[in-house]
Structures are given as structure tokens and as C-alpha cells.
C-alpha positions in Angstrom: -2.6 5.7 12.0 -6.0 6.0 10.5 -7.9 2.8 9.9 -8.3 1.7 6.4 -11.6 2.9 4.9 -12.2 -0.5 3.3 -11.5 -4.1 4.1 -8.6 -5.7 2.2 -10.0 -8.7 0.3 -8.6 -12.2 0.9 -6.0 -10.8 3.3 -5.2 -14.1 5.0 -5.0 -16.0 1.6 -2.7 -13.2 0.2 -0.3 -13.6 3.2 -0.3 -17.4 2.9 0.5 -17.2 -0.8 3.2 -14.5 -0.5 4.8 -16.0 2.7 6.6 -12.9 3.8 9.9 -13.5 5.6 12.4 -11.5 7.6 14.9 -9.6 5.5 13.0 -9.9 2.2 11.6 -7.1 0.0 8.2 -6.9 -1.5 6.2 -4.7 -3.9 2.6 -3.8 -3.3 1.7 -2.6 -6.8 -1.7 -1.3 -5.9 -1.3 0.5 -2.5 -4.9 1.9 -2.2 -5.6 2.3 1.5 -2.5 0.4 2.4 -4.2 -2.7 3.9 -1.9 -5.3 2.1 1.3 -3.3 2.7 0.5 -3.0 6.4 -0.3 -6.7 6.7 3.0 -7.7 5.0 5.0 -5.3 7.2 3.4 -6.6 10.3 3.9 -10.3 9.4 7.7 -10.2 9.0 10.7 -7.8 9.5 10.7 -7.1 5.8 10.5 -4.0 3.6 7.7 -3.0 1.2 7.8 -0.6 -1.7 4.3 0.4 -2.8 3.1 1.9 -6.0 -0.1 3.9 -6.7 -1.2 6.3 -9.4 -3.9 8.0 -7.3 -2.7 11.2 -5.7 -5.4 10.8 -3.0 -3.4 8.0 -1.3 -0.2 10.0 -0.8 -1.0 11.3 2.7 -1.7 7.8 3.9 1.5 6.6 2.3 3.6 9.3 3.9 2.0 8.4 7.3 3.0 4.8 6.8 6.5 5.8 5.9 6.8 7.5 9.3 5.2 4.6 11.1 7.4 1.9 9.4 10.5 4.1 9.1 13.1 2.6 6.8 10.9 -0.4 5.9 8.2 1.2 3.7 8.2 3.5 0.7 5.4 4.8 -1.5 6.2 5.6 -5.2 3.7 7.6 -7.2 3.0 6.0 -10.6 1.4 3.1 -12.5 2.2 -0.5 -11.4 2.8 -1.2 -15.1 5.8 1.1 -14.8 7.1 -0.4 -11.5 10.2 -1.8 -13.2 11.5 1.6 -14.0 10.0 3.2 -10.9 11.8 0.8 -8.6 15.1 0.8 -10.6 15.1 4.6 -10.3 14.7 4.1 -6.6 17.7 1.7 -6.6 15.8 -1.5 -6.4 16.6 -4.2 -9.0 15.1 -7.4 -7.6 12.4 -8.3 -5.1 11.1 -11.4 -3.3 7.4 -10.9 -3.9 4.9 -8.8 -5.8 1.2 -8.3 -4.9 -1.4 -6.8 -7.3 -4.9 -6.1 -6.1 -6.6 -5.2 -9.3 -9.5 -3.0 -10.2 -11.0 0.1 -8.6 -10.7 0.6 -4.8 -13.6 0.9 -2.4 -12.4 4.5 -1.6 -12.7 5.5 -5.3 -16.1 3.8 -5.7 -17.5 5.6 -2.6 -16.4 9.1 -3.6 -19.1 10.7 -5.8 -16.7 13.3 -7.1 -14.5 10.6 -8.7 -17.4 9.5 -10.9 -16.7 5.7 -10.8 -20.1 4.6 -9.5 -23.7 5.2 -10.6 -24.8 4.7 -7.0 -24.1 8.4 -6.5 -24.5 11.4 -8.8 -21.2 13.0 -9.7 -19.0 14.2 -12.5 -18.5 11.5 -15.2 -14.8 11.1 -14.6 -13.4 7.7 -13.7 -9.7 8.6 -14.0 -7.6 6.9 -11.3 -4.8 9.4 -11.8 -7.0 12.5 -12.4 -5.2 13.1 -15.7 -5.8 12.3 -19.3 -9.0 11.3 -21.1 -12.1 11.1 -18.8 -15.2 9.0 -19.2 -17.1 12.2 -20.2 -14.5 12.8 -23.0 -15.1 9.2 -24.3 -18.9 9.3 -24.1 -19.2 12.7 -25.7 -16.4 12.4 -28.3 -16.2 8.9 -29.6 -18.1 7.7 -32.7 -21.0 5.4 -32.1 -19.1 2.4 -33.5 -16.1 2.9 -31.2 -18.4 3.3 -28.2 -20.2 0.1 -29.1 -16.8 -1.8 -29.4 -15.7 -0.5 -26.0 -18.9 -1.4 -24.3 -19.1 -4.9 -26.0 -15.4 -5.9 -25.5 -14.7 -4.4 -22.1 -18.2 -4.6 -20.5 -19.3 -7.8 -22.2 -22.6 -6.1 -22.8 -25.0 -7.9 -25.2 -26.8 -4.7 -26.0 -23.7 -2.6 -26.7 -24.9 -1.3 -30.0 -28.2 -0.2 -28.5 -26.4 1.5 -25.6 -24.0 3.3 -28.0 -26.9 4.5 -30.1 -28.7 5.8 -27.1 -25.7 7.7 -25.9 -25.2 9.4 -29.3 -28.8 10.4 -29.5 -28.8 11.8 -26.0 -25.5 13.8 -26.4 -26.9 15.4 -29.6 -29.4 17.2 -27.3 -26.9 18.0 -24.5 -23.5 16.9 -23.3 -23.4 13.9 -20.9 -21.5 15.1 -17.9 -22.9 13.3 -14.9 -22.9 9.7 -13.7 -26.7 9.7 -13.0 -27.3 11.1 -16.5 -25.4 8.3 -18.2 -26.9 5.6 -16.0 -30.4 6.7 -16.8 -29.6 6.6 -20.6 -28.2 3.1 -20.3 -31.1 1.8 -18.2 -33.6 3.0 -20.8 -31.6 1.1 -23.5 -30.9 -2.2 -21.7 -33.5 -4.6 -20.3 -33.3 -5.3 -16.6 -31.6 -8.6 -15.9 -33.3 -11.4 -14.0 -30.4 -11.5 -11.6 -31.1 -8.0 -10.5 -27.8 -6.5 -11.9 -28.3 -2.8 -12.6 -28.3 -2.4 -16.4 -25.7 0.4 -16.2 -23.1 -1.9 -14.5 -21.4 -3.3 -17.6 -21.3 0.1 -19.4 -19.7 1.8 -16.4 -17.2 -1.0 -16.1 -16.2 -0.8 -19.7 -15.7 2.9 -19.6 -13.6 2.6 -16.5 -11.4 -0.1 -18.0 -10.9 1.9 -21.2 -10.2 5.3 -19.5 -7.5 3.8 -17.3 -6.2 1.2 -19.8 -6.6 -1.4 -17.0 -6.1 -4.5 -19.1 -3.0 -3.1 -20.7 -1.7 -2.1 -17.3 -2.2 -5.6 -16.0 -0.1 -7.1 -18.9 2.7 -4.6 -18.3 2.6 -5.1 -14.6 2.8 -8.9 -14.9 5.8 -8.6 -17.3 7.5 -6.2 -14.9 7.0 -8.6 -12.0 8.5 -11.4 -14.1 11.6 -9.2 -14.6 12.0 -8.2 -11.0 11.3 -11.4 -9.0 14.2 -13.5 -7.8 14.1 -17.3 -8.2 11.6 -18.5 -5.6 9.8 -15.1 -5.5 6.0 -15.1 -5.4 3.6 -13.2 -7.7 0.2 -12.9 -6.1 -2.7 -11.3 -8.0 -6.3 -10.7 -6.9 -8.8 -10.0 -9.6 -12.5 -9.0 -9.5 -14.0 -9.8 -12.9 -13.5 -12.3 -15.7 -11.6 -10.0 -18.0 -8.9 -9.3 -15.4 -8.7 -12.9 -14.4 -8.4 -14.1 -18.0 -5.3 -12.0 -18.6 -3.7 -13.1 -15.3 -4.6 -16.8 -15.9 -3.2 -16.8 -19.4 0.0 -15.1 -18.3 0.6 -17.5 -15.5 -0.3 -20.6 -17.5 1.8 -19.6 -20.5 4.8 -18.8 -18.4 4.6 -22.0 -16.4 4.9 -24.3 -19.4 7.2 -24.5 -22.4 4.5 -24.9 -25.0 1.1 -23.3 -25.6 -0.5 -26.3 -27.3 -0.2 -28.9 -30.0 -1.5 -26.9 -33.0 0.7 -27.5 -36.1 0.8 -23.7 -36.5 2.1 -23.1 -33.0 5.8 -22.9 -32.2 7.4 -26.2 -31.3 8.5 -26.9 -27.7 12.1 -26.4 -28.6 11.4 -22.9 -29.9 9.7 -21.8 -26.7 11.4 -20.0 -23.7 11.8 -22.1 -20.6 9.1 -21.7 -18.0 9.7 -18.5 -15.9 7.0 -19.4 -13.3 5.5 -22.5 -11.7 2.0 -22.5 -10.4 1.5 -22.9 -6.7 -2.2 -23.6 -7.2 -3.8 -25.0 -10.3 -7.0 -23.1 -9.8 -7.8 -19.6 -8.5 -8.7 -19.3 -4.8 -12.0 -17.7 -3.9 -13.0 -16.0 -0.7 -14.7 -17.9 2.1 -18.4 -17.6 2.9 -17.6 -15.7 6.1 -15.7 -13.1 4.3 -18.4 -12.7 1.6 -21.0 -12.2 4.3 -18.9 -9.5 6.1 -17.7 -7.9 2.9 -20.1 -8.4 -0.1 -17.5 -6.8 -2.5 -15.3 -9.8 -2.0 -17.8 -12.1 -3.7 -16.2 -11.9 -7.2 -12.6 -11.9 -6.0 -10.2 -14.6 -7.2 -6.5 -15.0 -6.1 -3.8 -16.6 -8.3 -0.2 -17.3 -7.3 2.9 -18.3 -9.2 6.5 -18.8 -8.1 9.4 -17.5 -10.1 11.8 -20.1 -11.5 15.6 -19.6 -12.2 14.9 -19.3 -16.0 15.2 -15.9 -17.7 12.1 -13.7 -18.2 10.4 -14.1 -21.5 10.7 -11.5 -24.1 7.8 -8.9 -23.8 4.7 -10.2 -25.5 1.2 -8.7 -26.0 -1.2 -10.5 -23.7 -4.4 -11.7 -25.4 -7.7 -10.4 -23.9 -10.4 -11.9 -26.1 -11.8 -15.3 -25.4 
């Protein structure tokens, strides 16, 4: 079997949190290069059903199905749809769900995918290669809508300035390349003292928007809540504050019977019973050794919750804004 083209982040911490055991079944909702799925399968005589929307991972998935015959299955689709995907496959409940959020190293390192400004490539950013691309957004959205995306999803202070620069540039010629867009943003945004490339936040915002990543997280968390058996573990690894905020609020809200003491809030007796209990009060971070060997792990945070016997909460929109 081919080696994974990237290092799975916080692998030991993920296994400790999930605690795979013989005879159990698990979901790897973000298969990628298969590092987590492989580690779970090697740690116990269990089964793993993996999900991924990227067609590029199918060959690796089929190879793993042959290597772990009868114990591993790859399903093509979004992890936000894993409830219906797994039920269609005859799986109603599982003992654990792992979600490794964000874009994979493989996708970042392929110029033709258009995720990164480190290489010049087509301005695409679609994880599934279908639907609206980043180029469609940049060239078709009104200035105000662009500014809102860049501000809300990229947390960019100069969002209006960036949107204005994009609109001015596209009036001369369509923006179709990553390098083209990065240069436009760099001219509009002052370079930060911390050395962060000025294009970073705009590229992140477009990627999150194109793939509806925050909406996908909310749907995936609710699907996991429905599928997990009592005592089952939900393990989520995030890579930036917006992702982590959605996960943190979900786990905190589901692990207590009231959201606060505001007189406008529902009273404790009106709230569903907790569907999760937190196994760690705070997110875990990677160790210094891992950060030195894999700089992309620096921003990773791992959160874990254990399913209770109480029913899943009715579907609720997850808040994103602070």
C-alpha cells in the first residue's frame, strides 16, 4: 500500500480519545489519505466506514478495501450526509466518529486544485470538483457580497478594501488564476507584522464559502449525534478558530441542559437532556515535537465528547458568529 502523502495530525491523541476496541464500528468522516482510518483499523479488530467527497481519494480507498477486506469501506459523499450514506449502506449506529476538518495536505499541494497561493493554478478550490468555483465567486458576486464573505469567513479587517480591489481588477480582465488573485489582495492589504501572507485570509474565506465548510460541520456533528451509541465517542480535529468555534459550541450546548441564565433563554425544564458529556473541558493541542516535525499541525485542536443515553436533540442551526 502506498504511504500517505501527508502526516495525520495528532494521531496518537485521536486514538486515545476514540479508544478503538475489537468488534466495534467507526466512521472516518474525512478520509483524505486514509491515515486515521488505517490507524484505527491497525489498533483494534474493528471496522471503519470512511466518507470523502473528493474523487481523487477513491483509488486509495479501494486499495484499503482490498487490504482490510471486510473491515473497511469507502463511501463517496459529504460527511454532512453521512447519516443517509451509512443508512443506505445498512449501518444505523456506530461506536465512534472522527472528523479531521479543513483542506487536506494533498489538496493544498496540488496546484491544479487551486487551493493555495503558494503555486499558480486555476482558481478553483472545490473539494468535490463540482458546483460553484472560487473563480465563479470572485468574478460573479457583487462587491458587498464579496466583502461579507471575506470579512465573516476570513476574519479579514480589510475585507471592503479587498472586495473593491477585486471588482476593479475583474473589470479589466477575469480573475482565473490563484497567483492573479493573490497579487490583487497583496496590493490591497498591508503586510502583517507576524509575517502572514496578506492573501491568506481571503483564500481561506473563499475556500470555506465554496465548499460550505461551516454548514457541513454543523450537519456532520448532528449526524454523529444521531448515529452514535451510548458511550460512543465523537472526536473532531479543527485547524482554525471558526471551525473550532462551531465544534466547541455544539459540544458545550449538547453537554448541558441549559445555555445560560438570561431571562430570555429557555428555562432548564424546557431544554432537551444532554446528549453528550465532555471528556476534556478544553481542546487538546499538538505537542512541540509534532509541531517541529509537521508545521501544519501548529493550529490543530482536538475536542472529544462521549454520547449519553439521552435522545439526540432536534436539528438546530449552529451559530457561527462570535
